[in-house]
VEXZAKOL-559695 format. One record per residue (C-alpha): residue in one letter; x, y, z. Coordinates in Angstrom, 1 decimal, always signed. Example, Ala and Ser with C-alpha at 12.3 -4.5 7.8 and 13.67 -1.06 7.14 Angstrom:
<node><code>A</code><x>+12.3</x><y>-4.5</y><z>+7.8</z></node>
<node><code>S</code><x>+13.7</x><y>-1.1</y><z>+7.1</z></node>
***
This chain:
<node><code>M</code><x>+200.7</x><y>-30.3</y><z>+171.7</z></node>
<node><code>S</code><x>+198.0</x><y>-29.3</y><z>+171.5</z></node>
<node><code>A</code><x>+196.6</x><y>-26.1</y><z>+173.6</z></node>
<node><code>R</code><x>+195.1</x><y>-27.7</y><z>+176.6</z></node>
<node><code>P</code><x>+191.4</x><y>-27.5</y><z>+176.5</z></node>
<node><code>A</code><x>+189.4</x><y>-25.0</y><z>+177.4</z></node>
<node><code>P</code><x>+185.4</x><y>-25.5</y><z>+180.0</z></node>
<node><code>D</code><x>+182.0</x><y>-25.4</y><z>+178.0</z></node>
<node><code>T</code><x>+179.5</x><y>-23.0</y><z>+178.8</z></node>
<node><code>R</code><x>+176.0</x><y>-24.5</y><z>+179.5</z></node>
<node><code>A</code><x>+174.8</x><y>-22.4</y><z>+176.2</z></node>
<node><code>D</code><x>+177.6</x><y>-25.2</y><z>+174.4</z></node>
<node><code>Y</code><x>+174.9</x><y>-28.2</y><z>+175.6</z></node>
<node><code>A</code><x>+171.5</x><y>-29.1</y><z>+174.4</z></node>
<node><code>R</code><x>+169.6</x><y>-31.0</y><z>+177.8</z></node>
<node><code>F</code><x>+170.4</x><y>-30.7</y><z>+181.9</z></node>
<node><code>V</code><x>+170.1</x><y>-34.3</y><z>+184.3</z></node>
<node><code>P</code><x>+170.7</x><y>-33.2</y><z>+187.7</z></node>
<node><code>L</code><x>+172.7</x><y>-35.8</y><z>+189.5</z></node>
<node><code>G</code><x>+173.3</x><y>-36.4</y><z>+193.1</z></node>
<node><code>T</code><x>+176.9</x><y>-36.3</y><z>+194.7</z></node>
<node><code>R</code><x>+177.1</x><y>-39.1</y><z>+197.1</z></node>
<node><code>W</code><x>+179.1</x><y>-39.1</y><z>+201.3</z></node>
<node><code>M</code><x>+181.5</x><y>-42.0</y><z>+199.3</z></node>
<node><code>D</code><x>+182.5</x><y>-40.2</y><z>+196.0</z></node>
<node><code>N</code><x>+184.7</x><y>-37.3</y><z>+198.2</z></node>
<node><code>D</code><x>+188.9</x><y>-38.8</y><z>+197.9</z></node>
<node><code>I</code><x>+190.8</x><y>-37.6</y><z>+200.7</z></node>
<node><code>Y</code><x>+191.1</x><y>-34.3</y><z>+199.1</z></node>
<node><code>G</code><x>+188.1</x><y>-33.4</y><z>+199.5</z></node>
<node><code>H</code><x>+186.7</x><y>-33.4</y><z>+196.4</z></node>
<node><code>L</code><x>+184.7</x><y>-36.6</y><z>+194.1</z></node>
<node><code>N</code><x>+188.0</x><y>-38.9</y><z>+192.7</z></node>
<node><code>N</code><x>+188.0</x><y>-38.7</y><z>+188.9</z></node>
<node><code>V</code><x>+186.6</x><y>-42.6</y><z>+188.5</z></node>
<node><code>V</code><x>+183.2</x><y>-40.8</y><z>+190.2</z></node>
<node><code>Y</code><x>+183.0</x><y>-38.1</y><z>+186.8</z></node>
<node><code>Y</code><x>+183.0</x><y>-41.5</y><z>+184.1</z></node>
<node><code>S</code><x>+179.8</x><y>-42.6</y><z>+186.7</z></node>
<node><code>L</code><x>+178.4</x><y>-39.9</y><z>+186.4</z></node>
<node><code>F</code><x>+178.5</x><y>-39.3</y><z>+182.7</z></node>
<node><code>D</code><x>+177.3</x><y>-42.3</y><z>+182.2</z></node>
<node><code>T</code><x>+174.3</x><y>-42.2</y><z>+184.9</z></node>
<node><code>A</code><x>+173.7</x><y>-39.0</y><z>+183.3</z></node>
<node><code>V</code><x>+173.8</x><y>-40.9</y><z>+179.9</z></node>
<node><code>N</code><x>+171.0</x><y>-43.6</y><z>+181.4</z></node>
<node><code>Q</code><x>+168.9</x><y>-41.7</y><z>+183.2</z></node>
<node><code>Y</code><x>+167.8</x><y>-39.4</y><z>+180.4</z></node>
<node><code>L</code><x>+167.6</x><y>-42.6</y><z>+178.1</z></node>
<node><code>I</code><x>+165.4</x><y>-43.9</y><z>+180.5</z></node>
<node><code>A</code><x>+163.0</x><y>-40.9</y><z>+181.0</z></node>
<node><code>A</code><x>+163.2</x><y>-40.7</y><z>+176.8</z></node>
<node><code>G</code><x>+161.1</x><y>-43.9</y><z>+176.7</z></node>
<node><code>A</code><x>+164.4</x><y>-45.2</y><z>+175.0</z></node>
<node><code>L</code><x>+165.8</x><y>-48.0</y><z>+177.1</z></node>
<node><code>D</code><x>+164.1</x><y>-50.5</y><z>+179.1</z></node>
<node><code>I</code><x>+167.5</x><y>-51.5</y><z>+181.3</z></node>
<node><code>H</code><x>+165.3</x><y>-55.1</y><z>+182.2</z></node>
<node><code>G</code><x>+163.9</x><y>-56.0</y><z>+178.9</z></node>
<node><code>G</code><x>+164.6</x><y>-54.3</y><z>+176.2</z></node>
<node><code>A</code><x>+165.9</x><y>-55.9</y><z>+172.8</z></node>
<node><code>V</code><x>+169.0</x><y>-52.9</y><z>+172.8</z></node>
<node><code>I</code><x>+171.6</x><y>-52.5</y><z>+174.6</z></node>
<node><code>G</code><x>+174.6</x><y>-49.2</y><z>+174.4</z></node>
<node><code>L</code><x>+178.2</x><y>-50.6</y><z>+175.3</z></node>
<node><code>V</code><x>+181.1</x><y>-48.2</y><z>+176.5</z></node>
<node><code>V</code><x>+183.5</x><y>-49.0</y><z>+174.0</z></node>
<node><code>E</code><x>+185.5</x><y>-45.1</y><z>+174.3</z></node>
<node><code>T</code><x>+185.6</x><y>-42.6</y><z>+177.3</z></node>
<node><code>H</code><x>+187.8</x><y>-39.6</y><z>+178.3</z></node>
<node><code>C</code><x>+187.6</x><y>-36.4</y><z>+180.9</z></node>
<node><code>N</code><x>+189.3</x><y>-33.5</y><z>+180.7</z></node>
<node><code>Y</code><x>+188.8</x><y>-31.6</y><z>+184.6</z></node>
<node><code>F</code><x>+189.2</x><y>-28.2</y><z>+184.8</z></node>
<node><code>E</code><x>+187.6</x><y>-27.9</y><z>+188.8</z></node>
<node><code>S</code><x>+186.9</x><y>-29.4</y><z>+191.3</z></node>
<node><code>L</code><x>+183.5</x><y>-30.8</y><z>+192.8</z></node>
<node><code>A</code><x>+182.8</x><y>-32.8</y><z>+196.1</z></node>
<node><code>F</code><x>+179.8</x><y>-34.1</y><z>+198.0</z></node>
<node><code>P</code><x>+177.5</x><y>-32.9</y><z>+199.4</z></node>
<node><code>Q</code><x>+177.1</x><y>-31.3</y><z>+195.3</z></node>
<node><code>T</code><x>+173.9</x><y>-31.4</y><z>+193.5</z></node>
<node><code>I</code><x>+175.9</x><y>-31.6</y><z>+190.2</z></node>
<node><code>E</code><x>+174.3</x><y>-30.6</y><z>+186.4</z></node>
<node><code>A</code><x>+174.7</x><y>-32.9</y><z>+183.6</z></node>
<node><code>G</code><x>+174.5</x><y>-31.4</y><z>+180.1</z></node>
<node><code>L</code><x>+174.2</x><y>-33.6</y><z>+177.3</z></node>
<node><code>R</code><x>+174.1</x><y>-33.6</y><z>+173.7</z></node>
<node><code>V</code><x>+174.9</x><y>-36.1</y><z>+171.1</z></node>
<node><code>S</code><x>+178.3</x><y>-34.9</y><z>+168.3</z></node>
<node><code>Q</code><x>+178.0</x><y>-38.0</y><z>+166.3</z></node>
<node><code>R</code><x>+176.1</x><y>-40.3</y><z>+165.5</z></node>
<node><code>G</code><x>+176.1</x><y>-43.8</y><z>+163.5</z></node>
<node><code>R</code><x>+174.0</x><y>-47.0</y><z>+162.1</z></node>
<node><code>S</code><x>+174.9</x><y>-48.5</y><z>+165.9</z></node>
<node><code>S</code><x>+176.9</x><y>-45.9</y><z>+167.4</z></node>
<node><code>V</code><x>+176.6</x><y>-42.5</y><z>+169.2</z></node>
<node><code>R</code><x>+179.3</x><y>-40.0</y><z>+170.3</z></node>
<node><code>Y</code><x>+178.2</x><y>-38.1</y><z>+174.3</z></node>
<node><code>E</code><x>+179.4</x><y>-35.7</y><z>+175.4</z></node>
<node><code>I</code><x>+177.8</x><y>-34.5</y><z>+178.7</z></node>
<node><code>G</code><x>+179.7</x><y>-31.4</y><z>+181.0</z></node>
<node><code>L</code><x>+179.0</x><y>-31.6</y><z>+184.9</z></node>
<node><code>F</code><x>+178.3</x><y>-28.2</y><z>+186.6</z></node>
<node><code>A</code><x>+178.6</x><y>-27.0</y><z>+190.2</z></node>
<node><code>P</code><x>+175.2</x><y>-24.5</y><z>+191.0</z></node>
<node><code>G</code><x>+175.2</x><y>-22.0</y><z>+189.3</z></node>
<node><code>Q</code><x>+178.5</x><y>-21.8</y><z>+187.4</z></node>
<node><code>D</code><x>+178.0</x><y>-21.1</y><z>+184.1</z></node>
<node><code>R</code><x>+180.8</x><y>-23.1</y><z>+182.6</z></node>
<node><code>C</code><x>+181.6</x><y>-27.0</y><z>+183.3</z></node>
<node><code>A</code><x>+183.6</x><y>-28.3</y><z>+186.1</z></node>
<node><code>A</code><x>+184.2</x><y>-31.8</y><z>+183.5</z></node>
<node><code>R</code><x>+183.6</x><y>-32.4</y><z>+179.7</z></node>
<node><code>G</code><x>+183.9</x><y>-35.4</y><z>+178.7</z></node>
<node><code>H</code><x>+182.7</x><y>-38.4</y><z>+176.0</z></node>
<node><code>F</code><x>+181.6</x><y>-41.2</y><z>+175.5</z></node>
<node><code>V</code><x>+180.4</x><y>-44.0</y><z>+172.7</z></node>
<node><code>H</code><x>+178.2</x><y>-46.6</y><z>+173.0</z></node>
<node><code>V</code><x>+177.6</x><y>-48.9</y><z>+170.8</z></node>
<node><code>Y</code><x>+173.9</x><y>-50.5</y><z>+170.5</z></node>
<node><code>V</code><x>+173.5</x><y>-54.2</y><z>+170.0</z></node>
<node><code>E</code><x>+171.1</x><y>-56.9</y><z>+170.5</z></node>
<node><code>R</code><x>+171.0</x><y>-57.7</y><z>+174.3</z></node>
<node><code>D</code><x>+171.5</x><y>-61.4</y><z>+173.4</z></node>
<node><code>S</code><x>+173.5</x><y>-61.5</y><z>+170.7</z></node>
<node><code>R</code><x>+175.8</x><y>-58.6</y><z>+171.4</z></node>
<node><code>R</code><x>+176.1</x><y>-57.7</y><z>+168.1</z></node>
<node><code>P</code><x>+175.6</x><y>-54.2</y><z>+166.4</z></node>
<node><code>V</code><x>+172.2</x><y>-53.5</y><z>+165.7</z></node>
<node><code>A</code><x>+171.6</x><y>-52.8</y><z>+161.7</z></node>
<node><code>A</code><x>+169.7</x><y>-49.5</y><z>+162.6</z></node>
<node><code>L</code><x>+168.7</x><y>-47.5</y><z>+166.0</z></node>
<node><code>P</code><x>+165.5</x><y>-48.0</y><z>+167.3</z></node>
<node><code>D</code><x>+163.2</x><y>-45.7</y><z>+166.2</z></node>
<node><code>A</code><x>+162.6</x><y>-44.4</y><z>+170.7</z></node>
<node><code>Y</code><x>+166.2</x><y>-44.0</y><z>+170.4</z></node>
<node><code>L</code><x>+166.4</x><y>-41.5</y><z>+167.1</z></node>
<node><code>S</code><x>+163.7</x><y>-39.7</y><z>+168.3</z></node>
<node><code>A</code><x>+165.3</x><y>-39.5</y><z>+172.1</z></node>
<node><code>L</code><x>+168.5</x><y>-38.9</y><z>+170.3</z></node>
<node><code>Q</code><x>+167.6</x><y>-36.0</y><z>+167.9</z></node>
<node><code>A</code><x>+166.9</x><y>-34.1</y><z>+170.9</z></node>
<node><code>L</code><x>+170.5</x><y>-33.9</y><z>+172.3</z></node>
<node><code>E</code><x>+171.7</x><y>-32.9</y><z>+168.6</z></node>
<node><code>G</code><x>+171.4</x><y>-29.2</y><z>+169.5</z></node>
<node><code>P</code><x>+174.0</x><y>-26.9</y><z>+170.8</z></node>
<node><code>Q</code><x>+177.7</x><y>-27.9</y><z>+170.0</z></node>
<node><code>P</code><x>+180.7</x><y>-25.2</y><z>+170.6</z></node>
***
């Protein structure tokens, strides 16, 4: 059995996206419910791609479908914290990207949670993988191919 993963630091990520938490995100134990972390991962990546001009959620010809996801939890997060999501790209294929995300509490250098998900980019209408990622995506992704642990 492998050793328990260790949390990443802020220096391990190329970009950061601020995310708000909501009252309904807390569970009965007083912290963010585990499913909320996956929503934050998805929100951080898509918010970044929209801001970078790569993703047009309403009319773009290319969309990303999540085909794999994972999370390690290290510390609790809770509403009303504002979270900073560190982003990086660890692998990029012809039509797929593995995004890695670290969720950081305000003022903390080590992430409270770290996860990843893989997007396969497909044509919106056919849902078939694209032959190649569009230039706008490639430009946005290059900015995330920075620091790696």
